[in-house]
C-alpha positions in Angstrom: -12.4 27.2 2.7 -9.8 24.6 1.8 -8.9 24.0 5.4 -12.6 23.4 6.2 -12.8 20.8 3.5 -9.7 19.1 4.8 -11.2 19.1 8.3 -14.4 17.5 7.0 -12.4 14.8 5.2 -10.3 14.2 8.3 -13.4 13.8 10.4 -14.8 11.3 7.9 -11.6 9.3 8.0 -11.6 9.4 11.8 -15.1 7.9 11.8 -14.0 5.2 9.3 -11.0 4.4 11.5 -13.3 4.0 14.5 -15.5 1.6 12.6 -12.5 -0.5 11.4 -11.1 -0.5 14.9 -14.5 -1.7 16.3 -14.6 -4.5 13.7 -11.1 -5.6 14.7 -11.4 -5.3 18.5 -15.2 -5.3 19.0 -15.3 -9.1 19.7 -12.6 -8.5 22.4 -14.7 -5.8 24.1 -17.8 -8.0 24.0 -15.8 -11.0 25.5 -14.5 -8.8 28.3 -18.0 -7.5 29.0 -19.3 -11.0 29.0 -16.6 -12.1 31.5 -17.5 -9.2 33.8 -21.2 -9.9 33.7 -20.7 -13.7 34.4 -18.2 -12.9 37.1 -20.7 -10.7 38.9 -23.6 -13.0 38.5 -21.7 -16.1 39.6 -19.0 -16.1 42.3 -17.6 -19.4 41.0 -17.1 -18.2 37.4 -13.8 -16.4 38.0 -12.4 -19.1 40.3 -9.1 -20.6 39.5 -10.6 -24.1 39.1 -13.3 -22.9 36.7 -10.9 -20.9 34.5 -8.5 -23.8 34.3 -11.4 -26.1 33.3 -12.7 -23.7 30.6 -9.2 -23.3 29.1 -8.7 -27.1 29.1 -12.0 -27.6 27.3 -11.4 -25.0 24.6 -7.8 -25.9 23.9 -8.5 -28.8 21.6 -10.9 -26.7 19.6 -8.5 -23.8 19.7 -5.6 -25.9 18.3 -7.9 -27.0 15.4 -9.0 -23.4 14.8 -5.4 -22.3 14.2 -5.1 -24.3 11.1 -8.6 -23.4 10.0 -7.7 -19.7 10.5 -4.9 -19.8 7.9 -7.2 -21.7 5.6 -10.1 -19.3 5.9 -7.8 -16.2 5.5 -6.8 -17.7 2.1 -10.4 -17.9 1.1 -10.9 -21.7 1.7 -12.9 -23.8 4.1 -12.8 -27.4 5.3 -15.9 -29.0 6.8 -14.2 -32.3 7.2 -11.9 -31.3 10.1 -14.0 -33.0 12.8 -14.3 -36.2 10.8 -10.6 -36.1 10.0 -9.9 -35.9 13.8 -12.2 -38.8 14.3 -10.3 -41.0 11.8 -6.9 -39.9 13.3 -8.2 -40.6 16.9 -9.5 -44.1 16.1 -6.3 -45.0 14.3 -4.2 -43.7 17.2 -6.4 -45.6 19.6 -6.1 -48.9 17.7 -2.3 -48.6 17.5 -2.1 -47.8 21.3 -4.3 -50.8 22.1 -2.0 -52.9 20.0 1.0 -51.9 22.1 2.6 -49.4 19.7 5.0 -46.9 21.4 3.3 -43.6 22.2 5.8 -41.4 20.3 5.5 -43.4 17.1 1.8 -43.5 17.4 1.6 -39.7 17.7 3.8 -39.3 14.6 1.5 -41.7 12.7 -1.5 -39.7 13.7 0.0 -36.5 12.5 1.0 -38.1 9.2 -2.5 -39.4 8.7 -4.1 -36.1 9.5 -1.7 -34.3 7.1 -2.4 -36.8 4.4 -6.1 -36.2 4.7 -5.6 -32.5 4.5 -3.3 -32.9 1.5 -5.9 -34.9 -0.4 -8.6 -32.2 0.4 -6.2 -29.5 -0.7 -5.3 -31.2 -4.0 -8.9 -31.9 -4.8 -9.9 -28.3 -4.0 -7.1 -26.8 -6.1 -7.2 -29.1 -9.1 -10.9 -29.6 -9.6 -13.8 -27.2 -10.2 -15.6 -28.4 -7.1 -16.1 -25.7 -4.4 -14.2 -26.5 -1.2 -17.5 -26.3 0.8 -19.2 -29.0 -1.3 -16.0 -31.0 -1.6 -15.2 -31.2 2.1 -18.8 -31.9 2.8 -18.5 -35.1 0.8 -15.1 -36.0 2.4 -16.7 -35.3 5.9 -19.3 -38.0 5.3 -16.7 -40.4 3.8 -14.4 -40.0 6.8 -17.2 -40.5 9.3 -17.9 -43.8 7.6 -14.2 -44.8 7.7 -14.0 -44.0 11.5 -17.1 -46.2 12.1 -15.7 -49.0 10.0 -12.3 -49.0 11.9 -14.0 -49.1 15.3 -17.0 -51.3 14.3 -19.1 -48.9 16.3 -17.3 -49.7 19.6 -15.6 -47.0 21.8 -11.8 -47.2 22.4 -10.8 -46.7 26.0 -7.8 -47.2 28.4 -5.2 -45.7 26.0 -2.5 -45.6 28.7 -1.2 -43.0 31.1 1.6 -41.8 28.9 -0.8 -40.8 26.1 -3.5 -39.5 28.5 -0.7 -37.2 29.9 -1.2 -34.9 26.9 -4.7 -34.1 27.8 -4.7 -34.4 31.5 -1.3 -33.4 32.8 -0.8 -30.1 34.8 2.4 -28.1 34.7 2.7 -25.2 37.2 -1.0 -25.5 37.8 -1.6 -25.0 34.1 -3.0 -28.0 32.0 -0.5 -29.2 29.5 -3.0 -29.0 26.7 -3.5 -25.3 27.4 0.3 -24.7 27.1 0.3 -26.6 23.8 -2.6 -24.5 22.6 -0.8 -21.2 23.3 2.4 -22.6 21.6 0.4 -23.5 18.5 -1.2 -20.1 18.6 2.2 -18.3 18.7 3.4 -20.4 15.8 0.3 -19.6 13.8 0.8 -15.9 14.6 4.4 -16.0 13.5 3.5 -17.8 10.2 0.8 -15.3 9.3 2.8 -12.2 10.2 6.4 -12.9 9.4 6.5 -15.7 6.7 6.0 -15.8 3.0 3.3 -18.4 3.5 1.3 -16.0 5.6 1.6 -13.1 3.1 0.5 -15.5 0.3 -2.5 -16.6 2.4 -3.7 -13.0 2.9 -3.1 -12.2 -0.8 -5.0 -15.3 -2.1 -7.9 -14.6 0.3 -8.0 -10.9 -0.8 -8.1 -11.6 -4.6 -7.1 -15.0 -6.1 -6.8 -13.8 -9.7 -4.8 -10.7 -8.8 -2.4 -12.9 -6.8 -2.0 -15.0 -9.9 -1.2 -12.0 -12.0 1.4 -10.9 -9.3 3.4 -14.1 -10.1 2.3 -16.4 -7.3 1.3 -19.9 -8.4 -2.4 -20.0 -7.9 -4.8 -22.4 -9.7 -7.7 -20.1 -10.8 -10.0 -22.8 -12.2 -13.0 -21.4 -10.3 
């Protein structure tokens, strides 16, 4: 009788494990199925040129999503990412048009983006405003800043050295795609093997429990 109960419990756990595995890998299966269907319906879909084009288009969004992944795992959210990129882009564009060296300009762009993220982080952690509402406000503010800097005019002809980042091809692979996979590997390493990654999972799981465990967390909300 006891062995029968153990068998029933084992079957229940097996079903639970299957559900968990589907939640973890279900999106991968759906993606593979979608690729198969589109590959059959269109002979051009799986061509080398189309695959390279798709990867190049999603790489910028993919790089942005790596930072957002860590943020959302920790229970936060930032709606102002797109507007932050707009501000960084127009500042970088203005500097390049003024003749500033490409390397220095890229560093300035990274510092500006990091500063905007720092301000959002400090406001979210030291006020009672929810990050969703807070970053919704900074999103609108940053959109206005970008328009003020450009005065509503597009910035073009940034130079071949700078355009190399988005348009260069190495071994038939766009450079931006290589950069995306490099950032993805760095993000994976941070989440899996560093203290920062473990803290992100802990805070996202339960902020107050993480505070009681001795990790510095501002539990104002």
